[in-house]
VEXKE-833927 format. One record per residue (C-alpha): z, x, y. Coordinates in nm, 2 decimals, decimal comma. Each point is the difference from the previous one (the first is absolute). Example, Ala and Ser with C-alpha at 12.3 -4.5 7.8 and 13.67 -1.06 7.14 Angstrom:
2
<pz: 0,78 | px: 1,23 | py: -0,45>
<pz: -0,07 | px: 0,14 | py: 0,34>
This chain:
255
<pz: 9,14 | px: 6,32 | py: -12,19>
<pz: -0,33 | px: -0,20 | py: -0,12>
<pz: -0,04 | px: -0,18 | py: 0,32>
<pz: 0,03 | px: 0,29 | py: 0,20>
<pz: -0,25 | px: 0,15 | py: -0,16>
<pz: -0,24 | px: -0,35 | py: 0,01>
<pz: 0,08 | px: -0,04 | py: 0,41>
<pz: -0,14 | px: 0,35 | py: 0,02>
<pz: -0,32 | px: -0,05 | py: -0,21>
<pz: -0,08 | px: -0,27 | py: 0,19>
<pz: 0,04 | px: 0,18 | py: 0,33>
<pz: -0,24 | px: 0,30 | py: -0,15>
<pz: -0,20 | px: -0,30 | py: -0,12>
<pz: -0,02 | px: -0,16 | py: 0,38>
<pz: -0,10 | px: 0,34 | py: 0,15>
<pz: -0,25 | px: 0,08 | py: -0,25>
<pz: -0,17 | px: -0,34 | py: 0,04>
<pz: 0,00 | px: 0,14 | py: 0,44>
<pz: -0,11 | px: 0,28 | py: -0,09>
<pz: -0,31 | px: -0,12 | py: -0,18>
<pz: -0,08 | px: -0,12 | py: 0,32>
<pz: 0,09 | px: 0,28 | py: 0,22>
<pz: -0,30 | px: 0,20 | py: -0,22>
<pz: -0,22 | px: -0,24 | py: 0,04>
<pz: 0,05 | px: -0,02 | py: 0,38>
<pz: -0,04 | px: 0,39 | py: 0,02>
<pz: -0,28 | px: -0,04 | py: -0,23>
<pz: -0,15 | px: -0,26 | py: 0,27>
<pz: 0,09 | px: 0,30 | py: 0,25>
<pz: -0,15 | px: 0,30 | py: -0,16>
<pz: 0,33 | px: 0,13 | py: -0,02>
<pz: 0,19 | px: 0,21 | py: -0,20>
<pz: 0,38 | px: -0,01 | py: -0,02>
<pz: 0,19 | px: 0,33 | py: -0,11>
<pz: 0,32 | px: -0,08 | py: -0,12>
<pz: 0,29 | px: 0,27 | py: 0,13>
<pz: 0,32 | px: 0,03 | py: -0,18>
<pz: 0,29 | px: 0,26 | py: -0,03>
<pz: 0,33 | px: 0,05 | py: 0,07>
<pz: 0,17 | px: 0,06 | py: 0,34>
<pz: -0,10 | px: 0,31 | py: 0,13>
<pz: -0,23 | px: 0,08 | py: -0,21>
<pz: -0,28 | px: 0,10 | py: 0,34>
<pz: -0,19 | px: -0,28 | py: -0,08>
<pz: -0,05 | px: -0,10 | py: 0,32>
<pz: -0,10 | px: 0,33 | py: 0,16>
<pz: -0,27 | px: 0,04 | py: -0,28>
<pz: -0,09 | px: -0,36 | py: 0,10>
<pz: -0,11 | px: 0,14 | py: 0,36>
<pz: -0,17 | px: 0,30 | py: -0,12>
<pz: -0,22 | px: -0,26 | py: -0,22>
<pz: -0,06 | px: -0,21 | py: 0,25>
<pz: -0,06 | px: 0,28 | py: 0,20>
<pz: -0,25 | px: 0,17 | py: -0,19>
<pz: -0,15 | px: -0,35 | py: -0,08>
<pz: -0,11 | px: -0,06 | py: 0,36>
<pz: -0,12 | px: 0,33 | py: 0,08>
<pz: -0,26 | px: -0,06 | py: -0,27>
<pz: -0,08 | px: -0,32 | py: 0,14>
<pz: 0,13 | px: -0,26 | py: -0,27>
<pz: 0,18 | px: -0,32 | py: 0,08>
<pz: 0,35 | px: -0,02 | py: -0,11>
<pz: 0,35 | px: -0,15 | py: 0,15>
<pz: 0,34 | px: -0,01 | py: -0,13>
<pz: 0,31 | px: -0,24 | py: -0,07>
<pz: 0,32 | px: 0,15 | py: -0,06>
<pz: 0,35 | px: -0,15 | py: -0,10>
<pz: 0,27 | px: 0,07 | py: 0,01>
<pz: 0,41 | px: -0,20 | py: 0,06>
<pz: 0,00 | px: 0,09 | py: 0,35>
<pz: -0,13 | px: 0,22 | py: 0,30>
<pz: -0,40 | px: 0,05 | py: 0,12>
<pz: 0,07 | px: 0,34 | py: 0,01>
<pz: -0,29 | px: 0,09 | py: -0,31>
<pz: -0,24 | px: -0,25 | py: 0,17>
<pz: 0,08 | px: 0,17 | py: 0,32>
<pz: -0,09 | px: 0,35 | py: -0,21>
<pz: -0,28 | px: -0,08 | py: -0,18>
<pz: -0,18 | px: -0,20 | py: 0,34>
<pz: 0,02 | px: 0,39 | py: 0,07>
<pz: -0,33 | px: 0,05 | py: -0,19>
<pz: -0,18 | px: -0,30 | py: 0,24>
<pz: -0,06 | px: -0,20 | py: -0,25>
<pz: 0,08 | px: -0,39 | py: -0,07>
<pz: 0,36 | px: -0,03 | py: -0,09>
<pz: 0,24 | px: -0,31 | py: -0,06>
<pz: 0,36 | px: 0,02 | py: -0,11>
<pz: 0,18 | px: -0,24 | py: -0,22>
<pz: 0,41 | px: -0,03 | py: 0,07>
<pz: 0,09 | px: -0,11 | py: -0,40>
<pz: 0,35 | px: -0,17 | py: 0,15>
<pz: 0,18 | px: 0,14 | py: -0,29>
<pz: -0,26 | px: -0,04 | py: -0,29>
<pz: -0,04 | px: 0,34 | py: -0,21>
<pz: -0,34 | px: -0,01 | py: -0,02>
<pz: -0,34 | px: -0,18 | py: 0,13>
<pz: -0,14 | px: -0,30 | py: -0,13>
<pz: -0,33 | px: -0,11 | py: 0,00>
<pz: 0,04 | px: -0,32 | py: 0,16>
<pz: 0,18 | px: 0,19 | py: 0,28>
<pz: -0,33 | px: 0,28 | py: 0,01>
<pz: -0,27 | px: -0,26 | py: 0,03>
<pz: 0,24 | px: -0,22 | py: 0,31>
<pz: -0,02 | px: 0,35 | py: 0,19>
<pz: -0,37 | px: 0,00 | py: -0,13>
<pz: -0,21 | px: -0,28 | py: 0,07>
<pz: 0,06 | px: 0,00 | py: 0,36>
<pz: -0,03 | px: 0,40 | py: 0,05>
<pz: -0,23 | px: 0,15 | py: -0,25>
<pz: -0,28 | px: 0,21 | py: 0,27>
<pz: -0,32 | px: -0,13 | py: -0,10>
<pz: -0,17 | px: 0,28 | py: -0,22>
<pz: 0,29 | px: 0,15 | py: -0,12>
<pz: -0,09 | px: 0,21 | py: -0,36>
<pz: 0,37 | px: 0,12 | py: -0,09>
<pz: 0,35 | px: -0,16 | py: 0,08>
<pz: 0,29 | px: 0,22 | py: -0,08>
<pz: 0,28 | px: -0,18 | py: -0,10>
<pz: 0,33 | px: 0,14 | py: 0,03>
<pz: 0,22 | px: -0,16 | py: -0,22>
<pz: 0,39 | px: 0,01 | py: 0,07>
<pz: 0,19 | px: 0,37 | py: -0,10>
<pz: 0,09 | px: -0,11 | py: -0,32>
<pz: -0,11 | px: 0,09 | py: -0,43>
<pz: 0,11 | px: -0,34 | py: -0,05>
<pz: -0,07 | px: -0,33 | py: 0,10>
<pz: -0,31 | px: 0,06 | py: 0,13>
<pz: -0,12 | px: 0,12 | py: -0,35>
<pz: 0,00 | px: -0,37 | py: -0,10>
<pz: -0,23 | px: -0,14 | py: 0,25>
<pz: -0,36 | px: 0,00 | py: 0,06>
<pz: -0,09 | px: 0,01 | py: 0,32>
<pz: -0,40 | px: -0,11 | py: -0,03>
<pz: -0,05 | px: 0,45 | py: -0,01>
<pz: -0,35 | px: 0,13 | py: -0,17>
<pz: 0,21 | px: 0,35 | py: -0,01>
<pz: 0,41 | px: 0,03 | py: -0,06>
<pz: 0,14 | px: 0,34 | py: 0,08>
<pz: 0,33 | px: 0,12 | py: -0,07>
<pz: 0,05 | px: 0,28 | py: 0,22>
<pz: 0,36 | px: 0,30 | py: -0,09>
<pz: 0,10 | px: 0,28 | py: 0,19>
<pz: 0,05 | px: 0,34 | py: -0,14>
<pz: 0,38 | px: -0,02 | py: 0,17>
<pz: 0,06 | px: -0,35 | py: -0,23>
<pz: -0,03 | px: 0,20 | py: -0,39>
<pz: -0,15 | px: 0,00 | py: -0,25>
<pz: 0,15 | px: -0,23 | py: -0,18>
<pz: -0,14 | px: -0,35 | py: 0,24>
<pz: -0,25 | px: -0,12 | py: -0,25>
<pz: 0,24 | px: -0,04 | py: -0,33>
<pz: 0,28 | px: -0,14 | py: 0,24>
<pz: -0,22 | px: -0,27 | py: 0,16>
<pz: -0,27 | px: -0,09 | py: -0,28>
<pz: -0,14 | px: -0,33 | py: 0,11>
<pz: -0,12 | px: 0,18 | py: 0,36>
<pz: -0,13 | px: 0,27 | py: -0,22>
<pz: -0,20 | px: -0,15 | py: -0,29>
<pz: -0,15 | px: -0,28 | py: 0,22>
<pz: -0,14 | px: 0,25 | py: 0,22>
<pz: -0,33 | px: 0,07 | py: 0,06>
<pz: 0,06 | px: 0,36 | py: 0,18>
<pz: 0,26 | px: 0,21 | py: 0,07>
<pz: 0,04 | px: 0,18 | py: 0,29>
<pz: 0,20 | px: 0,34 | py: 0,00>
<pz: 0,13 | px: 0,06 | py: 0,38>
<pz: 0,21 | px: 0,28 | py: 0,19>
<pz: -0,21 | px: 0,15 | py: -0,22>
<pz: 0,08 | px: 0,37 | py: 0,26>
<pz: 0,34 | px: -0,04 | py: -0,11>
<pz: -0,06 | px: 0,01 | py: -0,38>
<pz: 0,12 | px: 0,36 | py: -0,03>
<pz: 0,28 | px: 0,00 | py: 0,24>
<pz: 0,16 | px: -0,31 | py: -0,17>
<pz: -0,05 | px: 0,15 | py: -0,36>
<pz: -0,26 | px: -0,29 | py: -0,09>
<pz: -0,05 | px: 0,00 | py: -0,32>
<pz: -0,35 | px: -0,13 | py: -0,03>
<pz: -0,12 | px: 0,02 | py: -0,38>
<pz: 0,34 | px: -0,25 | py: -0,06>
<pz: -0,14 | px: -0,23 | py: 0,21>
<pz: -0,34 | px: -0,01 | py: -0,14>
<pz: 0,17 | px: -0,04 | py: -0,31>
<pz: 0,18 | px: -0,29 | py: 0,13>
<pz: -0,31 | px: -0,18 | py: 0,16>
<pz: -0,18 | px: 0,05 | py: -0,35>
<pz: 0,28 | px: -0,14 | py: -0,21>
<pz: -0,01 | px: -0,30 | py: 0,26>
<pz: -0,33 | px: -0,04 | py: 0,08>
<pz: -0,28 | px: 0,23 | py: -0,18>
<pz: -0,30 | px: 0,04 | py: 0,16>
<pz: 0,11 | px: -0,09 | py: 0,36>
<pz: -0,13 | px: 0,24 | py: 0,33>
<pz: 0,25 | px: 0,21 | py: 0,10>
<pz: -0,08 | px: 0,14 | py: 0,35>
<pz: 0,20 | px: 0,28 | py: 0,18>
<pz: 0,05 | px: -0,10 | py: 0,38>
<pz: 0,13 | px: 0,17 | py: 0,30>
<pz: 0,01 | px: -0,13 | py: 0,36>
<pz: 0,14 | px: 0,33 | py: 0,17>
<pz: -0,30 | px: 0,20 | py: -0,14>
<pz: -0,26 | px: -0,32 | py: -0,08>
<pz: -0,04 | px: 0,16 | py: -0,42>
<pz: -0,16 | px: -0,27 | py: -0,18>
<pz: 0,00 | px: -0,27 | py: 0,28>
<pz: -0,38 | px: 0,00 | py: -0,01>
<pz: 0,02 | px: 0,01 | py: -0,36>
<pz: 0,20 | px: -0,36 | py: 0,03>
<pz: -0,25 | px: -0,17 | py: 0,24>
<pz: -0,28 | px: 0,09 | py: -0,24>
<pz: 0,24 | px: -0,16 | py: -0,28>
<pz: -0,02 | px: -0,34 | py: 0,20>
<pz: -0,32 | px: 0,01 | py: 0,16>
<pz: -0,16 | px: 0,00 | py: -0,37>
<pz: 0,23 | px: -0,29 | py: -0,10>
<pz: -0,18 | px: -0,21 | py: 0,32>
<pz: -0,30 | px: 0,11 | py: -0,12>
<pz: 0,03 | px: -0,15 | py: -0,32>
<pz: 0,15 | px: 0,29 | py: -0,20>
<pz: 0,20 | px: -0,18 | py: -0,29>
<pz: 0,39 | px: 0,13 | py: 0,06>
<pz: 0,25 | px: 0,14 | py: -0,27>
<pz: 0,06 | px: -0,29 | py: -0,24>
<pz: 0,42 | px: 0,02 | py: 0,01>
<pz: 0,19 | px: -0,03 | py: -0,33>
<pz: 0,21 | px: -0,23 | py: 0,10>
<pz: -0,09 | px: -0,41 | py: 0,06>
<pz: -0,02 | px: -0,08 | py: 0,35>
<pz: 0,11 | px: -0,37 | py: -0,06>
<pz: 0,26 | px: -0,19 | py: -0,03>
<pz: 0,12 | px: 0,19 | py: -0,32>
<pz: 0,12 | px: 0,29 | py: 0,16>
<pz: 0,36 | px: 0,05 | py: -0,05>
<pz: 0,22 | px: -0,19 | py: 0,24>
<pz: 0,27 | px: 0,17 | py: 0,21>
<pz: 0,32 | px: -0,20 | py: 0,05>
<pz: 0,10 | px: 0,00 | py: 0,32>
<pz: 0,04 | px: -0,25 | py: 0,32>
<pz: -0,27 | px: 0,06 | py: 0,30>
<pz: 0,09 | px: -0,13 | py: 0,35>
<pz: -0,30 | px: -0,23 | py: 0,08>
<pz: -0,12 | px: 0,05 | py: 0,34>
<pz: 0,01 | px: -0,44 | py: 0,16>
<pz: -0,39 | px: 0,01 | py: 0,07>
<pz: -0,06 | px: 0,16 | py: -0,39>
<pz: -0,32 | px: -0,24 | py: -0,07>
<pz: -0,16 | px: 0,10 | py: 0,37>
<pz: 0,10 | px: 0,37 | py: 0,05>
<pz: 0,29 | px: 0,11 | py: 0,17>
<pz: 0,04 | px: 0,14 | py: 0,37>
<pz: -0,25 | px: 0,26 | py: 0,01>
<pz: -0,12 | px: 0,24 | py: 0,28>
<pz: -0,37 | px: 0,11 | py: 0,07>
<pz: -0,15 | px: 0,30 | py: 0,18>
<pz: -0,35 | px: 0,03 | py: 0,08>
């Protein structure tokens, strides 16, 4: 067991080194990265499509990278915003790592990109441990998933610099207990901003974009409760590793 934990920490240490290099790369390009994490079905892609569209309408240079185990479906959906989009296929890896992201960005990142949204693999366990060189880490949860998510996934929510509620237009229909959800968020990450959104009605989208832009303009993101280095609690399961894990997996891009 100790050997397993040590190996996990070594992997995280290497990722943190890569994340530091990626953060410097993004800083040199004047790009602020926003890491979006959620469980599958949270409405992350629909919300991101609307965010990209609103940003373009306001003249903000944006781009997006979306990661999935398989298919380019999300990249096709995001491309409808007419923002530059790249799809990373992880070949079974349940999270993005900094090296995979940097390998995709270096030959592609459009000049002048102010905001780069990174749609992580749908998962609230593995991605929480991996720094991607982001300035802003956001955890999304839909009202259809239940109000106990923050307590079930304390690492993901405890490391968040903002929490976004999605599908808020369905809250009453599904009996979403908002006070219980907010209490859970406060328990694992006191003071973290919470933004309610709906991709269907547009509620909260401008507020979320403004929050990301404030960070891009030098605003200080919320300081999460949990540490972001390799003293994070490890999760114990084997990850399938793509053959090209050190240089980037198969990927497809949409202009």
